[in-house]
C-alpha positions as a LaTeX table, in Angstrom:
\begin{tabular}{lrrr}
\hline
Residue & $x$ (\AA) & $y$ (\AA) & $z$ (\AA) \\
\hline
Met1 & 131.12 & 62.52 & 88.57 \\
Glu2 & 129.10 & 61.93 & 85.55 \\
Lys3 & 128.32 & 64.74 & 82.85 \\
Ile4 & 125.04 & 65.24 & 82.67 \\
Lys5 & 124.12 & 68.62 & 80.21 \\
Glu6 & 125.94 & 70.66 & 78.02 \\
Ile7 & 124.98 & 74.06 & 79.44 \\
Tyr8 & 125.33 & 77.34 & 76.62 \\
Gln9 & 126.05 & 80.39 & 76.52 \\
Thr10 & 125.14 & 83.33 & 74.04 \\
Tyr11 & 124.34 & 87.00 & 73.59 \\
Asp12 & 122.15 & 86.07 & 70.76 \\
Tyr13 & 118.90 & 87.07 & 72.34 \\
Asp14 & 116.60 & 87.03 & 68.95 \\
Met15 & 116.78 & 83.03 & 68.57 \\
Phe16 & 114.50 & 82.26 & 71.60 \\
Gln17 & 111.26 & 81.94 & 71.69 \\
Phe18 & 108.32 & 82.05 & 74.51 \\
Met19 & 106.68 & 78.75 & 74.20 \\
Gln20 & 103.00 & 79.02 & 73.54 \\
Gly21 & 100.66 & 78.36 & 76.53 \\
Asn22 & 103.42 & 79.29 & 79.72 \\
Arg23 & 102.33 & 80.99 & 82.20 \\
Ala24 & 101.99 & 85.12 & 81.64 \\
Ile25 & 104.76 & 87.00 & 82.59 \\
Asn26 & 104.27 & 88.39 & 86.26 \\
Gln27 & 105.84 & 92.13 & 85.85 \\
Lys28 & 105.92 & 92.42 & 90.18 \\
Lys29 & 108.25 & 89.53 & 90.25 \\
Leu30 & 109.98 & 90.34 & 86.89 \\
Lys31 & 111.23 & 93.55 & 88.83 \\
Arg32 & 111.93 & 91.92 & 91.71 \\
Met33 & 114.42 & 89.63 & 90.00 \\
Leu34 & 115.88 & 92.03 & 88.23 \\
Lys35 & 117.10 & 93.88 & 91.16 \\
Arg36 & 118.56 & 90.89 & 92.78 \\
Met37 & 120.24 & 89.90 & 89.57 \\
Lys38 & 121.69 & 93.28 & 89.33 \\
Asn39 & 123.52 & 92.74 & 92.82 \\
Leu40 & 124.90 & 89.41 & 91.89 \\
Gln41 & 125.94 & 89.99 & 88.41 \\
Asp42 & 129.48 & 90.36 & 89.49 \\
Ser43 & 129.73 & 86.96 & 91.65 \\
Gly44 & 129.48 & 85.05 & 88.52 \\
Ile45 & 126.63 & 83.44 & 89.63 \\
Met46 & 124.13 & 83.21 & 86.22 \\
Pro47 & 120.79 & 81.20 & 85.95 \\
Phe48 & 119.94 & 79.25 & 83.23 \\
Leu49 & 117.18 & 78.29 & 80.69 \\
Leu50 & 115.64 & 75.17 & 80.03 \\
Ile51 & 114.94 & 75.50 & 75.95 \\
Arg52 & 113.36 & 73.17 & 74.04 \\
Val53 & 114.67 & 73.31 & 70.06 \\
Thr54 & 112.24 & 72.83 & 66.98 \\
Asn55 & 113.47 & 71.84 & 63.56 \\
Thr56 & 112.25 & 73.74 & 60.69 \\
Lys57 & 112.69 & 73.19 & 57.18 \\
Lys58 & 114.82 & 76.81 & 56.88 \\
Thr59 & 116.06 & 77.12 & 61.04 \\
Asn60 & 116.12 & 76.46 & 64.68 \\
Ile61 & 113.26 & 77.60 & 67.38 \\
Tyr62 & 114.62 & 77.64 & 70.50 \\
Glu63 & 111.59 & 78.25 & 72.76 \\
Ile64 & 111.92 & 78.53 & 76.79 \\
Leu65 & 110.45 & 76.04 & 78.27 \\
Asp66 & 111.15 & 77.48 & 81.90 \\
Gly67 & 113.20 & 80.73 & 82.76 \\
Gln68 & 110.83 & 83.45 & 80.80 \\
His69 & 111.33 & 85.71 & 83.77 \\
Thr70 & 115.53 & 85.19 & 84.25 \\
Tyr71 & 115.60 & 85.46 & 80.12 \\
Leu72 & 113.94 & 88.93 & 80.02 \\
Val73 & 115.77 & 90.09 & 82.86 \\
Met74 & 119.16 & 88.63 & 81.84 \\
Lys75 & 118.38 & 90.83 & 78.15 \\
Ser76 & 117.21 & 93.88 & 79.82 \\
Leu77 & 120.85 & 93.96 & 81.77 \\
Gly78 & 122.78 & 92.84 & 78.80 \\
Leu79 & 124.28 & 89.81 & 80.26 \\
Pro80 & 124.56 & 86.35 & 78.39 \\
Ile81 & 122.10 & 83.59 & 78.31 \\
Asn82 & 123.09 & 80.47 & 79.73 \\
Phe83 & 120.95 & 77.40 & 78.69 \\
Tyr84 & 120.61 & 73.75 & 78.36 \\
Ile85 & 118.42 & 71.76 & 75.94 \\
Cys86 & 115.91 & 69.73 & 76.47 \\
Lys87 & 114.70 & 66.73 & 74.01 \\
Asp88 & 111.13 & 66.93 & 73.92 \\
Glu89 & 109.34 & 68.55 & 76.92 \\
Gly90 & 105.52 & 70.04 & 76.30 \\
Ile91 & 103.03 & 72.63 & 78.02 \\
Asn92 & 101.82 & 69.62 & 80.21 \\
Glu93 & 105.86 & 68.79 & 81.42 \\
Val94 & 106.30 & 72.65 & 81.65 \\
Arg95 & 103.40 & 72.92 & 84.24 \\
Ile96 & 105.19 & 70.37 & 86.28 \\
Ile97 & 108.49 & 72.36 & 86.02 \\
Asn98 & 106.92 & 75.51 & 86.69 \\
Ser99 & 104.97 & 74.26 & 89.60 \\
Asp100 & 108.02 & 72.70 & 91.09 \\
Met101 & 109.47 & 75.75 & 91.30 \\
Thr102 & 106.91 & 78.26 & 91.68 \\
Asn103 & 103.51 & 77.30 & 92.40 \\
Trp104 & 100.90 & 77.86 & 89.77 \\
Asn105 & 97.56 & 79.64 & 90.86 \\
Ile106 & 94.64 & 78.59 & 88.68 \\
Trp107 & 94.66 & 81.41 & 86.63 \\
Asp108 & 98.30 & 80.56 & 85.34 \\
Tyr109 & 96.90 & 77.39 & 84.02 \\
Val110 & 93.62 & 79.14 & 82.37 \\
Val111 & 96.04 & 81.49 & 80.85 \\
Ser112 & 97.85 & 78.63 & 79.43 \\
Asn113 & 95.18 & 76.88 & 78.47 \\
Ala114 & 93.64 & 80.13 & 76.65 \\
Asp115 & 97.12 & 80.64 & 75.00 \\
Thr116 & 96.57 & 77.21 & 72.94 \\
Gly117 & 93.44 & 78.32 & 71.49 \\
Asn118 & 91.10 & 76.30 & 74.14 \\
Glu119 & 88.11 & 78.42 & 73.58 \\
Asn120 & 86.25 & 77.42 & 76.60 \\
Tyr121 & 89.46 & 78.69 & 78.90 \\
Ile122 & 89.54 & 82.25 & 76.66 \\
Lys123 & 85.85 & 82.59 & 77.46 \\
Leu124 & 86.89 & 81.61 & 81.32 \\
Leu125 & 89.39 & 84.30 & 81.28 \\
Lys126 & 87.58 & 86.82 & 79.37 \\
Leu127 & 84.76 & 86.46 & 82.33 \\
Lys128 & 87.08 & 86.95 & 84.78 \\
Glu129 & 88.85 & 90.16 & 83.27 \\
Thr130 & 85.07 & 91.65 & 82.36 \\
Tyr131 & 83.71 & 90.81 & 86.31 \\
Ser132 & 87.48 & 91.35 & 88.14 \\
His133 & 85.17 & 92.88 & 91.13 \\
Phe134 & 84.07 & 89.45 & 92.14 \\
Tyr135 & 87.50 & 88.01 & 93.61 \\
Gln136 & 85.90 & 84.50 & 94.21 \\
Thr137 & 87.90 & 82.20 & 91.38 \\
Glu138 & 85.34 & 79.54 & 92.66 \\
Leu139 & 82.88 & 81.79 & 91.53 \\
Phe140 & 83.22 & 81.50 & 88.15 \\
Val141 & 84.21 & 78.11 & 88.01 \\
Gly142 & 81.38 & 76.89 & 90.34 \\
Leu143 & 78.68 & 79.28 & 87.85 \\
Ala144 & 80.42 & 77.46 & 84.74 \\
Ile145 & 80.00 & 73.90 & 86.01 \\
Asn146 & 77.14 & 74.00 & 88.00 \\
Lys147 & 76.06 & 77.61 & 88.98 \\
Tyr148 & 74.02 & 77.01 & 91.93 \\
Arg149 & 76.20 & 74.07 & 93.86 \\
Asp150 & 78.23 & 74.82 & 97.10 \\
Leu151 & 81.15 & 77.38 & 95.55 \\
Lys152 & 83.77 & 76.34 & 97.89 \\
Thr153 & 83.49 & 72.39 & 96.98 \\
Val154 & 84.41 & 73.27 & 93.35 \\
Lys155 & 87.14 & 71.15 & 92.40 \\
Lys156 & 89.93 & 72.89 & 90.83 \\
Asp157 & 91.98 & 69.88 & 88.78 \\
Ile158 & 89.52 & 70.37 & 86.00 \\
Ile159 & 90.87 & 73.43 & 85.95 \\
Lys160 & 94.45 & 72.20 & 85.83 \\
Asn161 & 94.00 & 69.31 & 83.53 \\
Gly162 & 92.46 & 70.94 & 80.63 \\
Lys163 & 89.05 & 69.30 & 80.42 \\
Phe164 & 87.16 & 72.72 & 81.24 \\
Glu165 & 84.14 & 73.26 & 79.77 \\
Phe166 & 80.91 & 75.40 & 80.25 \\
Lys167 & 77.59 & 73.90 & 80.45 \\
Asn168 & 75.85 & 76.87 & 79.61 \\
Tyr169 & 78.14 & 80.29 & 78.51 \\
Tyr170 & 75.25 & 82.20 & 78.36 \\
Glu171 & 73.33 & 81.41 & 81.50 \\
Val172 & 76.64 & 81.84 & 83.65 \\
Leu173 & 76.83 & 85.70 & 81.74 \\
Lys174 & 73.26 & 86.23 & 83.05 \\
Thr175 & 74.12 & 85.50 & 86.37 \\
Leu176 & 77.23 & 87.28 & 86.72 \\
Asp177 & 75.31 & 90.35 & 85.45 \\
Gln178 & 72.49 & 90.15 & 87.76 \\
Leu179 & 75.02 & 89.09 & 90.67 \\
Ser180 & 76.35 & 92.81 & 89.58 \\
Asp181 & 72.85 & 94.72 & 89.79 \\
Phe182 & 73.53 & 94.83 & 93.81 \\
Lys183 & 76.53 & 96.67 & 93.69 \\
Phe184 & 74.72 & 99.81 & 95.32 \\
Ile185 & 73.65 & 97.95 & 98.04 \\
Gln186 & 74.46 & 99.31 & 102.01 \\
Gly187 & 76.15 & 97.98 & 104.75 \\
Ala188 & 77.04 & 94.50 & 103.33 \\
Lys189 & 79.43 & 94.04 & 100.01 \\
Tyr190 & 77.81 & 92.29 & 97.42 \\
Thr191 & 80.66 & 90.67 & 96.24 \\
Asp192 & 80.70 & 89.05 & 99.59 \\
Tyr193 & 80.66 & 85.19 & 99.50 \\
Leu194 & 78.12 & 84.83 & 102.51 \\
Phe195 & 75.65 & 87.14 & 99.99 \\
Ile196 & 76.52 & 85.84 & 96.94 \\
Arg197 & 75.43 & 82.03 & 98.34 \\
Ala198 & 71.67 & 83.98 & 99.48 \\
Ile199 & 71.44 & 85.33 & 96.28 \\
Leu200 & 71.73 & 82.70 & 94.06 \\
Tyr201 & 69.58 & 80.63 & 95.91 \\
Phe202 & 66.55 & 83.10 & 94.87 \\
Ile203 & 68.07 & 83.14 & 91.28 \\
Ser204 & 67.65 & 79.00 & 91.48 \\
Tyr205 & 63.86 & 79.53 & 92.71 \\
Lys206 & 61.91 & 79.76 & 89.67 \\
Asn207 & 59.06 & 82.59 & 91.01 \\
Tyr208 & 61.98 & 84.36 & 91.56 \\
Asp209 & 61.50 & 88.46 & 90.07 \\
His210 & 64.55 & 89.60 & 89.90 \\
Glu211 & 63.36 & 93.19 & 88.83 \\
Arg212 & 61.41 & 93.02 & 91.78 \\
Met213 & 64.10 & 92.47 & 94.24 \\
Ile214 & 66.51 & 95.17 & 92.86 \\
Ser215 & 63.37 & 97.51 & 92.98 \\
Gln216 & 62.53 & 97.12 & 96.21 \\
Leu217 & 66.57 & 97.39 & 97.35 \\
Arg218 & 67.17 & 100.58 & 95.62 \\
Lys219 & 63.94 & 101.81 & 97.79 \\
Tyr220 & 65.96 & 100.27 & 100.93 \\
Pro221 & 69.48 & 99.66 & 100.33 \\
Asn222 & 70.69 & 99.04 & 103.42 \\
Ile223 & 71.56 & 95.59 & 104.18 \\
Val224 & 72.95 & 94.48 & 107.56 \\
Lys225 & 76.28 & 92.23 & 107.00 \\
Ala226 & 74.91 & 88.71 & 108.18 \\
Thr227 & 77.14 & 86.08 & 109.26 \\
Ser228 & 75.55 & 83.35 & 107.40 \\
Ile229 & 73.53 & 82.52 & 104.32 \\
Asp230 & 70.07 & 81.83 & 106.26 \\
Glu231 & 70.41 & 85.65 & 107.62 \\
Tyr232 & 70.66 & 86.84 & 104.78 \\
Ile233 & 68.14 & 84.75 & 102.52 \\
Gln234 & 65.45 & 86.21 & 105.70 \\
Ile235 & 66.87 & 89.74 & 105.39 \\
Leu236 & 66.25 & 89.80 & 101.42 \\
Leu237 & 62.93 & 88.06 & 101.72 \\
Lys238 & 61.73 & 90.36 & 104.21 \\
Lys239 & 62.81 & 93.20 & 101.94 \\
Tyr240 & 61.22 & 91.32 & 98.67 \\
Asn241 & 57.67 & 90.62 & 100.15 \\
Tyr242 & 57.40 & 94.02 & 101.70 \\
Asn243 & 54.28 & 95.24 & 100.10 \\
Lys244 & 53.62 & 91.96 & 98.12 \\
Lys245 & 49.75 & 90.33 & 97.94 \\
Gln246 & 50.21 & 87.40 & 100.20 \\
Asn247 & 49.93 & 84.93 & 97.57 \\
Glu248 & 52.51 & 86.46 & 95.73 \\
Lys249 & 55.09 & 86.36 & 98.25 \\
Leu250 & 57.97 & 83.97 & 98.50 \\
Asp251 & 58.25 & 81.64 & 100.94 \\
Trp252 & 60.52 & 81.14 & 103.46 \\
Tyr253 & 59.93 & 77.47 & 103.74 \\
Lys254 & 60.21 & 77.24 & 100.15 \\
Leu255 & 63.39 & 78.80 & 100.02 \\
Gln256 & 65.15 & 76.78 & 101.92 \\
Lys257 & 64.17 & 73.31 & 100.26 \\
Gln258 & 65.34 & 74.97 & 97.30 \\
Lys259 & 68.41 & 75.47 & 98.98 \\
Glu260 & 68.59 & 72.03 & 100.14 \\
Lys261 & 67.55 & 70.66 & 96.75 \\
Val262 & 70.31 & 72.70 & 95.26 \\
Asn263 & 72.74 & 71.60 & 98.22 \\
Ser264 & 72.31 & 67.86 & 97.14 \\
Lys265 & 73.73 & 68.92 & 93.39 \\
\hline
\end{tabular}
């Protein structure tokens, strides 16, 4: 048997700090852990934290690498903090540690990078908060990288590795505003993936008039829920072209060509 690590214990809760860039506190998880720990506190089973110590001129800083929720639970119950000290794990190592214990979702990575001051991630997080009615992660990331590609093919690794950058932030804002303009439609949902894809094909077409589309749909807001992108395109095209001069109508064939062009990107 070999001694690997020394476990320390303290009631000095103020000596610890959360590490910048670690995942945000999950309130549901916190409540669940609090309830569990109340049942376990008499058993002698106590979890521990991973700590990194940074030396400064005045004092040592004890950063929590892993165990933020545990720390808050133990503090709220007045229980001692058990911890062991790691040498120099940074935020990337913390992500690996946390991913092994509880998988980070894509927005954990966004929050983590935003907390380090990365402007692209800060903007991405703000978009999700502002346009929270759109629930698809791929929408925000896909529009940011290339707004007309197949959203489901968007690789999220670019978010995880910290190299995400907006191609054109203000163009993304404009597109999200345009997609939000359809919230009044009836029948189909404007947040439906297939509907969004259909609208993106219209938006990408140079002769598309967004104001006309919205005006026409306000007159005829009922849209049958479709089972394919092409079906939505046909429904929207019919409404868009209604009472429009022949030479000003959008052409189904040209829209299909545009769709092929977009999908080839």
